[in-house]
N, C-alpha and C positions, 0 to 999 in steps of 0.2 A: 133532345137538347139538353134536360136536366140530366139523362145517361150518361152522355158525352161527358158534362162536366164531373161525373162522377167518376169516371173510367179514367180521365186523365190524369189524376193524381195516382193512382193505381200503377199506371204505365212507366211515371217518372220514377216511381218508385223502386219497380222490377228494373228498370235500367240502371238507378244506382246500385243495386242490391250487390254485384258481383264485388263493387269497389269497397263498401260497407263490410262484406264478408270477411274478406280474405286479413286487412288487418286484425280483426278479432281472432281469427286463428292463433296469433301471437300469443294472446291473453289466455288463451283456452286449451292451446293444445297440451295433452298429458304427457311431454318429453320427459327423457331420461337420460342425461349425455353420459353419465357414468354408469355402465350395465355392471352385471355380477351380483352374486350374493354374499353371506358372511362364512358359509362353511367349504370347506373342499378346496383342495391347491388350486385345480381349474378354475372352477367357479367362482372364486372370492379373488382370482386375481382382476386385476385393474383393466379395464377396457374402457376407453374413452373417448367421444367425439371433441373434436377441436372446435368447439361452437359456445355460443353464448349459454349462460345460464339458464336460460329458459329452454333449450334446446332447439330453438327456433332459429334459422339461419338461412340468408339468402348469399350462395356463392359468388355472384355475379357473373359476369363475359368470363371470367376464368375458370369457373365452375371446378374449382380447386377445395376439397375438403379433407379432413386428417383425422387421422386414427391413431390413439396412444395406447401402447401396450406397458404393462407392467411389468416389472420383474419377476422371473419364475425358475426354478430348477426344472420344471417339464415343459417347456413349449407346447402349445396345442395352435391347430389350423384355428381359423376364423371364417364364419359364414357371414357375407355382407350381404344387403338385398335391398333392394329400391322398388317400393310400389305407389301407384297413383293412390293420391290421397282423397278421401271421399269428402263430402261437405261438410262433415264435422271436423275434418283436419288428421283423421285416423285412418289406418287401412286393415282390412281383414283378407282373409285366404280368397275373397270373392272379387278383390279388388287386383287391377291388372299389374302382374308382376313385371315392373320394367327392365331390370336386370338384377341377377344373382352371380356372386363371384366368391370362389373361395381363396383366401390368402394363407400362403404356406405359415407352419409353425416358425416362430420369431423370437428373438430374445427381446428384451426391454427396448424401447425405441418408439419411432414415429414413422408411419406411413400416411404417403400423400396420394391422393387420388383425382381424375378427373372426371366429373358425372353431369353430362349434358343434360339440361331439365327443360322438359315441355309444359310444365306446370306445377302445382304442390305435389309434392313428393315424400314419401316416410321412407326414411333411412334407418334400417336396423343392422346391428353387428353383437355376434355372440360367439364367443368360445364353441368350437366341438369338442365336449368334453365326454362325449359316449363312450368311445374308445378307453379314455383313462378310467371311468368308472367301472367298464367291464374288467378289465385288468388289474384293478383295486382288490386287496384280499381285507379291506376295511367292512365289516358287515353293516355300516350306518352308511357306507359311501353311495346308496342308491338316493338320499334325499339330497345330493350334491350334483346328480347327474346332470342337471339342467338349472340355468338361471335366469334371471330377467335380463334382456339384450340392452345395449345403448339405444334410444330411439329418438331421432332427430326429425322435423318437419323441415325441409328444405322447399325454399320459396322463391319467385322470380324477382319482385320487385325489394330492391334493398333499402335499409335505414340506415343511417349516418353511424349505429354502431355496427352493421355489417360490414359497410365499407372500411371502418378501421381494423377489424379481425380479416377481412380480405386480405389488407395491407400487410397483416402478420402472416398471414398463410403464404401470402408471396415473398417476404422476406426467408421464411422458414424453407422455401422452395431452391432459394439458392445454395443452401447446405445439402442438396442432394447427394447422396453417394459419402457425406461426410456425416459430423456430428455436431451437436450444440449441447450444452451444458443444462444440466437439469433445473438449475437455477432459472437460465434464458427462458427455458419451456414453462416452468410454474407462473412466471410472472409475464410473460406474455400472452396465456391464456388462462389467466385467474384460476391457476390449479395447484396453489401451495397447499391446498389442504389434501390434495392427492399425492403428489409427486414429492415425498419424504426423505429425510437423509439417509434411509437405508437402500435407495436407487443408485445407480452406477452416478458417479459424477458427469459422463459423459454418454450422450444418446444417439445413437444413429437415426439418419432420416433417410429412410427408404422410399422411392419414388416410384411409383406402377403406372405410366404415361404409354 
């Protein structure tokens, strides 16, 4: 009887654990919505996920996510990957790779994708700069051949902030094949510190569905 009384609170705690653990990922996930480094034409080019500043986002039923590319004279392809998140909200090579995709080299603009989720997923995006580095005659270019990717944790359960951002992505989707102004994009996704006056006034919206 005494043992049963001791075990009951533990059982209730274990049942509640998943509900408690997932919201905590929103405050502990070490995300980075803007990837890249500070040196090198390729690796320093802006590459950003259109997600909250915490880099944690629930895409909702539409499963729509957005990727922003900055201006450059020499566009490079992008590798994007989606991996199952572990209990800590991160991923590593041991975690199941759900999807990997190569996006073609593109000018400054936005790319929208649909990513069906089965659970917490880590999304990473990075430019493929290796070929550019190999072709460079800069003896210091070896330090810029790789850069930190943009990293976001995608969740199933939406918050009001997620819902608001989902609506902005849905609005952006209506411009597929057309353009939006840089001011509109910067204000809609809180990227005024990233999208600066040297960007093109009009940015294309590319939709890969």
